[in-house]
C-alpha positions as CSV (number, residue, x, y, z in Angstrom):
1,X,0.0,0.0,0.0
2,X,1.1,3.4,-0.8
3,X,1.1,5.9,2.1
4,X,-1.8,8.4,2.0
5,X,-0.8,11.6,0.2
6,X,-1.2,14.6,2.5
7,X,-2.9,17.3,0.5
8,X,-1.0,20.6,0.3
9,X,-2.4,23.4,2.6
10,X,-5.0,25.5,0.9
11,X,-4.2,29.2,0.6
12,X,-6.5,31.5,2.5
13,X,-9.4,32.9,0.6
14,X,-8.9,36.4,-0.9
15,X,-9.8,39.4,1.3
16,X,-12.8,40.3,-1.0
17,X,-14.3,36.9,-0.5
18,X,-13.9,37.0,3.3
19,X,-15.4,40.5,3.4
20,X,-18.4,39.2,1.4
21,X,-18.9,36.3,3.9
22,X,-18.7,38.8,6.8
23,X,-21.3,41.1,5.2
24,X,-23.6,38.2,4.4
25,X,-23.4,36.8,7.9
26,X,-24.0,40.3,9.4
27,X,-27.0,40.8,7.2
28,X,-28.7,37.7,8.7
29,X,-27.3,37.9,12.2
30,X,-28.4,41.4,13.1
31,X,-32.2,41.0,12.7
32,X,-32.2,37.5,14.0
33,X,-31.0,38.6,17.4
34,X,-34.1,40.8,18.0
35,X,-36.2,37.7,18.8
36,X,-33.9,36.4,21.5
37,X,-35.7,36.7,24.9
38,X,-32.9,35.4,27.2
39,X,-29.9,37.4,28.3
40,X,-31.5,40.5,26.7
41,X,-29.1,43.1,28.1
42,X,-26.1,41.2,26.8
43,X,-27.6,40.7,23.4
44,X,-28.4,44.4,23.3
45,X,-24.7,45.2,23.8
46,X,-23.8,42.7,21.0
47,X,-26.4,44.2,18.6
48,X,-24.9,47.7,19.2
49,X,-21.4,46.3,18.4
50,X,-22.7,44.4,15.4
51,X,-24.3,47.5,14.0
52,X,-21.0,49.5,14.5
53,X,-19.1,46.7,12.7
54,X,-21.5,46.8,9.8
55,X,-21.1,50.6,9.5
56,X,-17.3,50.3,9.6
57,X,-17.2,47.5,7.0
58,X,-19.4,49.6,4.7
59,X,-16.9,52.5,4.9
60,X,-13.9,50.1,4.4
61,X,-15.4,48.6,1.2
62,X,-15.9,52.2,-0.1
63,X,-12.2,52.9,0.3
64,X,-10.5,52.6,-3.1
65,X,-7.4,50.6,-1.9
66,X,-8.8,48.6,1.0
67,X,-7.9,45.3,-0.5
68,X,-4.3,46.3,-1.1
69,X,-3.6,47.3,2.5
70,X,-1.4,44.6,4.2
71,X,-2.9,45.2,7.6
72,X,-6.5,44.5,6.7
73,X,-6.5,40.9,5.4
74,X,-5.2,39.4,8.7
75,X,-8.0,41.1,10.6
76,X,-10.9,39.9,8.5
77,X,-10.7,36.2,9.2
78,X,-10.7,36.9,12.9
79,X,-13.8,39.0,12.5
80,X,-15.5,36.2,10.5
81,X,-14.6,33.7,13.2
82,X,-16.1,35.9,16.0
83,X,-19.3,36.4,14.0
84,X,-19.6,32.6,13.5
85,X,-19.2,32.2,17.2
86,X,-21.9,34.8,17.9
87,X,-24.2,33.0,15.4
88,X,-23.7,29.8,17.3
89,X,-24.5,31.5,20.6
90,X,-27.6,33.1,19.0
91,X,-28.8,29.6,17.9
92,X,-28.2,28.2,21.5
93,X,-30.1,31.1,23.1
94,X,-33.0,30.8,20.7
95,X,-33.3,27.0,21.3
96,X,-35.6,26.4,24.3
97,X,-34.2,22.8,24.7
98,X,-30.6,23.9,25.0
99,X,-29.5,23.1,28.5
100,X,-26.1,24.9,28.8
101,X,-25.5,26.5,32.2
102,X,-26.6,30.1,32.7
103,X,-23.2,31.4,34.1
104,X,-21.3,29.7,31.3
105,X,-23.5,31.3,28.6
106,X,-23.1,34.7,30.2
107,X,-19.3,34.2,30.1
108,X,-19.4,33.1,26.5
109,X,-21.5,36.2,25.5
110,X,-19.2,38.5,27.4
111,X,-16.1,37.0,25.8
112,X,-17.7,37.4,22.3
113,X,-18.5,41.0,23.1
114,X,-14.9,41.6,24.1
115,X,-13.5,40.0,21.0
116,X,-15.8,42.1,18.9
117,X,-14.8,45.3,20.7
118,X,-11.1,44.7,20.0
119,X,-11.7,43.9,16.4
120,X,-13.9,47.0,15.9
121,X,-11.2,49.2,17.6
122,X,-8.6,47.8,15.2
123,X,-10.8,48.4,12.1
124,X,-11.7,51.8,13.3
125,X,-8.1,52.7,13.8
126,X,-7.2,51.5,10.4
127,X,-10.0,53.4,8.8
128,X,-9.5,56.7,10.7
129,X,-5.8,56.7,10.0
130,X,-6.5,57.3,6.4
131,X,-4.1,54.6,5.2
132,X,-6.9,52.7,3.4
133,X,-7.3,55.7,1.0
134,X,-3.8,55.1,-0.5
135,X,-2.1,52.0,-1.8
136,X,0.1,50.7,0.9
137,X,0.6,47.1,-0.3
138,X,4.4,47.9,0.0
139,X,5.9,49.6,3.0
140,X,5.9,53.4,2.3
141,X,9.2,55.0,1.5
142,X,10.6,57.3,4.2
143,X,9.9,61.0,3.6
144,X,13.0,63.1,2.9
145,X,13.8,66.7,3.6
146,X,11.9,67.8,0.5
147,X,8.8,65.9,1.4
148,X,5.7,67.9,2.3
149,X,4.2,68.0,5.8
150,X,1.2,66.0,4.6
151,X,3.5,63.2,3.3
152,X,5.3,63.1,6.6
153,X,2.0,63.1,8.6
154,X,0.6,60.2,6.5
155,X,3.8,58.2,6.8
156,X,3.8,58.6,10.6
157,X,0.1,57.6,10.8
158,X,0.8,54.6,8.7
159,X,3.7,53.6,10.9
160,X,1.6,53.8,14.1
161,X,-1.2,51.9,12.5
162,X,1.2,49.1,11.8
163,X,2.6,49.3,15.3
164,X,-0.9,49.1,16.8
165,X,-2.7,46.4,14.8
166,X,0.0,44.6,12.8
167,X,1.7,41.4,13.7
168,X,5.2,41.0,15.0
169,X,6.9,41.5,11.6
170,X,4.8,44.6,10.9
171,X,5.6,46.0,14.3
172,X,9.3,45.4,13.9
173,X,9.5,46.9,10.4
174,X,7.4,49.9,11.5
175,X,9.6,50.6,14.5
176,X,12.7,50.3,12.3
177,X,11.3,52.9,10.0
178,X,10.3,55.1,12.9
179,X,13.8,55.0,14.3
180,X,15.4,55.8,10.9
181,X,13.0,58.7,10.5
182,X,13.8,60.2,13.9
183,X,17.6,59.8,13.2
184,X,17.5,61.4,9.7
185,X,15.0,64.2,10.3
186,X,15.3,66.1,13.6
187,X,12.0,67.9,13.0
188,X,10.0,64.6,12.6
189,X,9.9,64.2,16.4
190,X,7.3,67.0,16.6
191,X,5.1,65.4,14.0
192,X,5.4,62.0,15.7
193,X,4.4,63.5,19.0
194,X,1.4,65.2,17.5
195,X,0.2,62.6,15.0
196,X,1.4,59.3,16.4
197,X,-0.2,57.3,19.1
198,X,2.6,57.7,21.6
199,X,0.7,55.8,24.3
200,X,0.9,52.7,22.1
201,X,4.6,53.1,21.6
202,X,5.0,53.3,25.4
203,X,3.0,50.1,25.8
204,X,5.6,48.3,23.9
205,X,8.1,48.9,26.7
206,X,6.1,46.5,28.8
207,X,8.1,43.3,29.9
208,X,5.4,41.2,28.2
209,X,6.2,42.7,24.8
210,X,8.4,40.6,22.5
211,X,12.1,41.2,23.2
212,X,13.0,42.5,19.7
213,X,10.0,44.8,19.7
214,X,10.7,46.1,23.2
215,X,14.3,46.9,22.3
216,X,13.3,48.8,19.2
217,X,10.6,50.6,21.1
218,X,13.0,51.9,23.8
219,X,15.4,53.1,21.0
220,X,12.5,54.9,19.3
221,X,11.4,56.5,22.6
222,X,15.0,57.7,23.4
223,X,15.2,59.3,20.0
224,X,11.7,60.8,20.3
225,X,12.4,62.6,23.6
226,X,15.7,64.0,22.3
227,X,13.6,65.9,19.7
228,X,12.4,68.8,21.9
229,X,10.1,69.9,24.6
230,X,6.9,68.7,23.1
231,X,8.0,65.1,22.5
232,X,9.4,65.0,26.0
233,X,6.2,66.3,27.5
234,X,4.2,63.8,25.4
235,X,6.2,60.8,26.5
236,X,6.1,61.8,30.1
237,X,2.3,62.5,30.1
238,X,1.7,59.2,28.5
239,X,3.4,57.5,31.4
240,X,6.8,56.7,29.8
241,X,9.0,57.4,32.8
242,X,8.0,54.4,34.9
243,X,8.5,51.7,32.2
244,X,11.9,53.3,31.2
245,X,13.1,53.1,34.8
246,X,12.0,49.4,34.9
247,X,14.1,48.7,31.8
248,X,17.1,50.4,33.5
249,X,16.4,48.1,36.4
250,X,16.2,44.8,34.6
251,X,16.7,45.2,30.8
252,X,19.6,44.2,28.6
253,X,22.7,46.3,28.6
254,X,21.8,47.9,25.3
255,X,18.3,48.7,26.4
256,X,19.6,50.2,29.7
257,X,21.7,52.7,27.7
258,X,18.7,53.8,25.6
259,X,16.3,53.9,28.5
260,X,18.8,56.0,30.6
261,X,19.3,58.3,27.7
262,X,15.5,58.8,27.5
263,X,15.2,59.4,31.3
264,X,18.0,62.0,31.1
265,X,16.1,63.9,28.4
266,X,12.8,63.6,30.2
267,X,14.2,64.9,33.5
268,X,15.8,67.8,31.7
269,X,12.4,69.4,32.1
270,X,11.9,70.5,35.7
271,X,8.2,69.9,35.4
272,X,9.0,66.2,35.0
273,X,12.0,65.8,37.3
274,X,9.9,65.5,40.5
275,X,8.4,62.2,39.3
276,X,11.7,60.4,39.6
277,X,11.0,59.9,43.3
278,X,7.4,58.9,42.7
279,X,8.6,56.0,40.5
280,X,11.4,55.1,42.9
281,X,14.0,56.1,40.4
282,X,16.8,57.5,42.6
283,X,18.3,54.1,43.7
284,X,17.8,52.7,40.2
285,X,19.9,55.6,38.7
286,X,22.5,55.4,41.4
287,X,22.9,51.6,40.8
288,X,23.4,52.3,37.1
289,X,26.1,54.8,37.9
290,X,27.9,52.0,39.8
291,X,27.4,49.1,37.5
292,X,26.4,50.3,34.0
293,X,28.4,50.7,30.9
294,X,30.3,54.0,30.3
295,X,27.4,55.2,28.1
296,X,24.8,54.2,30.6
297,X,26.7,55.8,33.5
298,X,26.9,59.0,31.5
299,X,23.1,59.2,31.0
300,X,22.4,58.0,34.6
301,X,24.5,60.7,36.2
302,X,23.1,63.2,33.7
303,X,19.6,62.3,35.0
304,X,20.8,62.6,38.6
305,X,22.3,66.0,37.8
306,X,18.9,67.1,36.3
307,X,16.9,66.0,39.4
308,X,19.4,67.3,41.9
309,X,17.9,70.8,41.4
310,X,14.8,69.6,43.2
311,X,15.2,70.0,47.0
312,X,13.1,66.9,47.9
313,X,15.0,64.7,45.6
314,X,18.4,66.0,46.9
315,X,17.3,64.6,50.3
316,X,16.7,61.2,48.7
317,X,20.1,61.4,46.9
318,X,21.8,61.9,50.2
319,X,19.8,59.1,51.9
320,X,20.6,56.7,49.1
321,X,24.3,57.4,49.2
322,X,24.6,59.2,45.9
323,X,27.5,61.5,46.8
324,X,30.3,59.0,47.0
325,X,29.1,57.4,43.8
326,X,29.1,60.7,42.0
327,X,32.5,61.6,43.3
328,X,33.8,58.2,42.1
329,X,32.5,58.9,38.6
330,X,34.1,62.4,38.7
331,X,37.5,60.7,39.3
332,X,37.3,57.5,37.2
333,X,34.3,57.8,34.9
334,X,34.3,58.4,31.1
335,X,34.7,61.9,29.7
336,X,31.0,62.5,29.3
337,X,30.1,61.1,32.7
338,X,32.9,63.1,34.3
339,X,31.5,66.4,33.0
340,X,28.0,65.7,34.1
341,X,29.2,64.5,37.5
342,X,31.2,67.7,37.9
343,X,28.0,69.7,37.1
344,X,26.1,67.6,39.7
345,X,28.8,68.2,42.3
346,X,28.6,71.9,41.6
347,X,24.8,72.0,42.0
348,X,25.0,70.0,45.3
349,X,27.9,72.0,46.7
350,X,26.0,75.3,46.0
351,X,22.7,74.0,47.5
352,X,23.5,73.7,51.3
353,X,26.1,73.4,54.0
354,X,24.9,69.8,54.5
355,X,25.9,68.8,51.0
356,X,29.2,70.7,51.2
357,X,30.1,68.7,54.3
358,X,29.2,65.5,52.6
359,X,31.4,66.3,49.7
360,X,34.3,67.3,51.9
361,X,34.0,64.1,53.8
362,X,34.7,62.3,50.5
363,X,37.9,64.4,50.0
364,X,35.9,66.4,47.5
365,X,38.1,69.4,47.4
366,X,41.3,67.4,46.9
367,X,39.7,65.4,44.1
368,X,38.3,68.5,42.4
369,X,41.7,70.2,42.5
370,X,43.4,67.1,41.1
371,X,41.0,67.0,38.1
372,X,41.1,70.8,37.8
373,X,44.9,70.7,37.3
374,X,44.6,68.1,34.5
375,X,41.2,68.7,32.8
376,X,41.5,69.8,29.2
377,X,37.7,70.2,28.5
378,X,36.3,73.7,29.0
379,X,32.7,72.6,29.9
380,X,33.9,70.2,32.5
381,X,36.4,72.7,33.8
382,X,33.6,75.2,34.4
383,X,31.7,72.8,36.5
384,X,34.8,71.7,38.5
385,X,35.7,75.3,39.2
386,X,32.1,76.1,40.1
387,X,32.2,73.3,42.6
388,X,35.5,74.5,44.0
389,X,34.0,78.0,44.4
390,X,31.0,76.6,46.3
391,X,33.3,74.5,48.6
392,X,35.5,77.5,49.3
393,X,32.8,78.8,51.8
394,X,34.2,76.1,54.2
395,X,37.0,77.6,56.4
396,X,39.4,74.7,55.8
397,X,38.8,74.8,52.0
398,X,39.3,78.6,52.0
399,X,42.7,78.3,53.6
400,X,43.8,75.5,51.3
401,X,42.8,77.4,48.2
402,X,44.3,80.7,49.4
403,X,47.6,79.0,50.0
404,X,47.8,77.0,46.8
405,X,50.2,78.9,44.5
406,X,49.5,76.3,41.7
407,X,45.8,76.9,41.9
408,X,46.2,80.7,42.0
409,X,48.4,80.7,38.9
410,X,45.9,78.5,37.1
411,X,42.9,80.7,37.7
412,X,45.0,83.7,36.7
413,X,45.7,82.0,33.3
414,X,41.9,81.3,32.9
415,X,41.2,85.0,33.5
416,X,43.6,85.7,30.6
417,X,42.7,82.9,28.2
418,X,39.4,81.1,29.4
419,X,35.9,81.6,28.0
420,X,33.7,84.2,29.7
421,X,32.2,81.7,32.2
422,X,35.6,80.5,33.3
423,X,36.8,84.1,33.5
424,X,33.8,84.9,35.7
425,X,34.3,82.0,38.2
426,X,38.1,82.6,38.3
427,X,37.7,86.3,38.9
428,X,35.2,85.5,41.7
429,X,37.7,83.2,43.4
430,X,40.5,85.8,43.0
431,X,38.3,88.4,44.6
432,X,37.3,86.1,47.4
433,X,40.5,84.4,48.5
434,X,43.2,85.8,50.8
435,X,46.3,85.6,48.6
436,X,49.8,86.3,49.6
437,X,51.6,89.3,48.2
438,X,54.1,87.1,46.4
439,X,51.4,85.3,44.6
440,X,49.7,88.6,43.8
441,X,52.9,89.8,42.2
442,X,53.3,86.5,40.3
443,X,49.8,86.9,38.6
444,X,50.0,90.6,37.8
445,X,49.8,89.7,34.1
446,X,46.1,89.1,34.4
447,X,45.3,92.7,35.5
448,X,44.8,93.9,31.9
449,X,42.2,91.1,31.4
450,X,40.4,92.0,34.6
451,X,40.1,95.6,33.3
452,X,38.6,94.3,30.1
453,X,36.2,92.2,32.1
454,X,35.0,95.3,33.9
455,X,33.5,96.4,30.6
456,X,31.5,93.2,30.1
457,X,27.8,93.7,30.5
458,X,27.1,90.0,30.9
459,X,27.1,87.7,32.8
460,X,25.6,89.6,35.8
461,X,28.1,90.2,38.5
462,X,31.2,89.9,36.3
463,X,32.0,93.6,36.5
464,X,31.9,93.6,40.3
465,X,34.1,90.5,40.8
466,X,36.6,91.7,38.2
467,X,36.9,95.1,40.0
468,X,37.2,93.4,43.4
469,X,39.9,91.1,42.1
470,X,41.8,94.0,40.6
471,X,41.6,96.0,43.8
472,X,43.0,93.0,45.7
473,X,46.0,92.8,43.3
474,X,46.6,96.5,43.5
475,X,47.4,96.2,47.2
476,X,50.9,95.3,46.0
477,X,53.1,98.3,45.0
478,X,54.8,96.5,42.1
479,X,51.3,95.7,40.6
480,X,50.3,99.4,40.9
481,X,53.4,100.4,38.9
482,X,52.8,97.6,36.3
483,X,49.2,98.8,35.8
484,X,50.4,102.3,35.2
485,X,52.7,101.0,32.4
486,X,49.7,99.5,30.7
487,X,48.5,102.4,28.6
488,X,45.5,100.5,27.2
489,X,44.2,99.5,30.6
490,X,44.7,103.0,31.9
491,X,42.6,104.5,29.1
492,X,39.9,101.9,29.6
493,X,39.6,102.8,33.3
494,X,39.4,106.5,32.5
495,X,36.7,105.9,29.8
496,X,34.7,103.8,32.4
497,X,34.7,106.9,34.7
498,X,32.9,109.0,32.1
499,X,29.4,109.6,33.4
500,X,28.1,109.3,29.8
501,X,29.4,105.7,29.7
502,X,26.3,103.9,31.2
503,X,27.5,100.3,30.5
504,X,29.6,100.2,33.7
505,X,28.6,101.0,37.2
506,X,30.8,103.9,38.2
507,X,31.6,102.6,41.7
508,X,33.8,99.8,40.1
509,X,36.3,101.9,38.2
510,X,36.3,104.5,41.0
511,X,37.3,101.7,43.5
512,X,40.1,100.6,41.1
513,X,41.5,104.1,40.6
514,X,41.4,104.7,44.4
515,X,43.4,101.4,44.9
516,X,45.9,102.3,42.2
517,X,46.8,105.7,43.7
518,X,46.5,104.5,47.4
519,X,50.3,104.3,47.8
520,X,50.7,108.0,47.1
521,X,52.9,107.5,44.1
522,X,53.3,110.8,42.2
523,X,53.9,109.0,38.9
524,X,50.6,107.1,39.3
525,X,48.7,110.3,40.0
526,X,50.3,112.1,37.1
527,X,49.4,109.3,34.7
528,X,45.7,109.3,35.7
529,X,45.6,113.1,35.7
530,X,47.1,113.3,32.2
531,X,44.6,110.7,31.0
532,X,41.7,112.9,32.2
533,X,40.7,111.0,35.4
534,X,40.6,114.1,37.6
535,X,37.8,115.8,35.7
536,X,35.8,112.6,35.5
537,X,36.1,112.0,39.3
538,X,35.1,115.6,40.0
539,X,31.8,115.0,38.1
540,X,31.3,111.7,39.8
541,X,31.9,113.2,43.2
542,X,29.3,115.9,42.5
543,X,26.9,113.1,41.6
544,X,27.6,111.4,44.9
545,X,28.9,108.2,43.3
546,X,30.1,105.8,46.0
547,X,33.9,106.2,46.7
548,X,34.3,109.1,44.2
549,X,35.1,111.8,46.8
550,X,37.7,109.5,48.4
551,X,39.3,108.7,45.1
552,X,39.3,112.3,44.1
553,X,41.0,113.2,47.4
554,X,43.7,110.6,46.8
555,X,44.3,111.6,43.2
556,X,44.5,115.3,44.0
557,X,46.1,115.1,47.4
558,X,49.1,117.4,46.8
559,X,50.0,121.1,46.3
560,X,48.9,121.0,42.7
561,X,45.3,120.3,43.6
562,X,44.1,123.9,43.1
563,X,45.8,124.2,39.8
564,X,44.3,120.9,38.5
565,X,40.8,121.9,39.8
566,X,41.0,125.4,38.3
567,X,42.2,124.0,35.0
568,X,39.3,121.6,34.8
569,X,36.8,124.3,35.7
570,X,38.2,126.7,33.0
């Protein structure tokens, strides 16, 4: 005997045939349910859903390309199967001799209603997205920079339709396309936030989602939140922060990096930062700082830096032991993590005496000084120097910094060659510290730069600290002589004294001139008088500018006073 031949599997019927079968079954099923007298409330619910389904299918069949859409054919057989199940239940409920249990029948009817609801939702989504009105048998090509807003919007809607109701392969391909779109077009994030169903994207972060889909979803979310305030707000309001923190807690290494990146971007918005505590995120981020990859550590400490501006969260950071972890990253972390850790230390150091003490207990000043002497990156240097400035309020730190010739020389160099932010912090330290005369003489070369900084309108406070630093350096006789030899700086100071020059508060150049002539040097007085300072100070004294009368007295305190004054009046 020959073995029986297994017939080849039959291909599924075409979508048009399936839709015809559904339509025909609905045509008979809807009126036949009206005569059912048992479980009337449940059948009323089913009738409402069947009517909604009939209306949706009518709209779909009117769409010109419905049969070409790859998402619809897989849905129709499931709808037909549900309708056949409902037809069976209708027959049982109409048969008086049917003896099935009441509770079991109620359960079957409820399940059928649930299936029908889900299928109606999928069909409605497909119809309302507009994708049935265009041929999408092949995955749409990605819009480019020359594409219209309408093309981009349609593409995004099609992607999210595939993400929501497509099978695994549809979801994977749609997420791939979404990721590429977000990478290639920065502006697309706004369109995705507005037109896409972001809540559905967030749902794919759930641990129950397929691994490959979940990994693509977290990548897409991380790119989306990097696209601006609106996408960040959208992801946060759709509940994205919690699932992202769970991924950091138990996801793969690659997923942790993307999730940490997303959390850093979300917490950059202060309106979102508070929620880290609500989701129990502080210990999760600290643990990632300790055990994550270099990239993950960088994003984790960046997120901690963002939330450290919130007072309640700072308390949690202290309780969870964040300070030693951040200090360790500051010393041994990667370049990106080091910069963010420095920024975080600066924020914490400036927040309260409590945190300054915690940092000092971790040898914070010594570690910061070590990095400061070797750090080549300007942004990181700014944060390091800011943290040092904050720690300088401690008596012990103040004495260490004041006595460190190496540190004094370095901040003097930054005043001459650093960017404006580094110049500001360096001048603030120079004005604040108690520096020896020998060190003041050694850094006299930065006085010309300090005079220039006195003319800077921004940042706020720069003029004041530059003037204070300069006054401090001018307490040394040799520095006063050197300033007098600097013709450009001398003219700048005199121009700043001019009452018509409203860019500089007059009390600052007045204080510097008073300090420069405080030693009673005839040559210093002569230089200022020849440059026109006497007349300017006379005007300022009449205007009651702070310190002007004292500076005028110092400048004109000799027997030539009456001659100079008369000359100016004439």
